N, C-alpha and C positions, 0 to 999 in steps of 0.2 A: 258916073264914073268916075265926074270929076268931082262932082260930093263928097266920097270914101274917099280920094285922092285930100280932099282939104281935112277934115275929120285929120288923120294918117297922119298929113304935114303939123296940122295943131294938138295935134296929143303926143309927139312924140315933139316936140317945139317945148311943151310944157312941163314931161318928162324933165326935157335938158333943164331948163331952166332951175328944178328944184340941185340942181347940180351943184349952184355957188352960194344958193342961202343954203343946201348943208355945213360949205365952208362956213361962211358966218356963222352961224349954230353954232358952231363948233369952238372956231374963238370966244366963246364964248366958259372964261373959266371954274367959277365957285356958282351953282344953280342956286345955293339957302346951306343947308341944314349937311353936315357930313352925309347923316343915314338917310335925308334927301338922296344925295350925292347920288351913293349906291343903290338906292332901287331904283333912281331913275336908269341909271346902267342899267342893271341885273337886267330892267324893264326890258331895254332896248335889246340886249343881246340874248334875250330870249323872243323878242319878236322876230328877231331876223333867223334864228334858230328856225320859225317853223313853218315862217317862210319858206326858207329852204327847204326844210324837210317835204315842203307842198311842194316845193317847185320840183326834187325831185320825188317825191310819191306821179300828180300827173304824170309825169315823161315817163317812170321806168314802169308803171304795172302793164298797161298798154302794150309796151314793148315786151313785159316776161308772157304775157298771158297768149301776143301770136304765136312764139316759141317753142310756147309750150303746146300749144292745138288751137288756141280761140280759147276754151272753159277751164279757166286753169282755176277758177275756183272751187269749181264742183259739177266735178266729173261723171257724175252717182244720177243725170236724171232730174235732179232738184232745180227747183228752180232756177233753171239759165244761165246757171251763172251770177246769179246775183245776190250779193250780202249777206248772213243773218239777219244786219241790222236796220236791213229796207224790207219790206211790206211784201209780206213773199218767199222767203229773201229761204237758206237753206233750210228751214223746219217745217215747210211744205212742200208736200213734194206733188211735183210740174207732169199740167193737166195735157194729155195725151189730143193733138189736135185733130 
């Protein structure tokens, strides 16, 4: 129990330490040519957008499935709610127990 608290506090402190580090990194005005600066900015925006999209997806998909009665992905007896991209997904018939 105590070890879990130490790990949580340590990871929280580590995450908080990156706030001033990001501030120091933001003070750098010019990182190279205009092309490199534009590509770096594009990379950061795409990374941030991907992280936000992933976080929203992780939170909203399970909530949506629960509000629709559980198996929102597939109600027709196929695949027990697994999407088609996983083995045994929507293209295979569910086995009767």
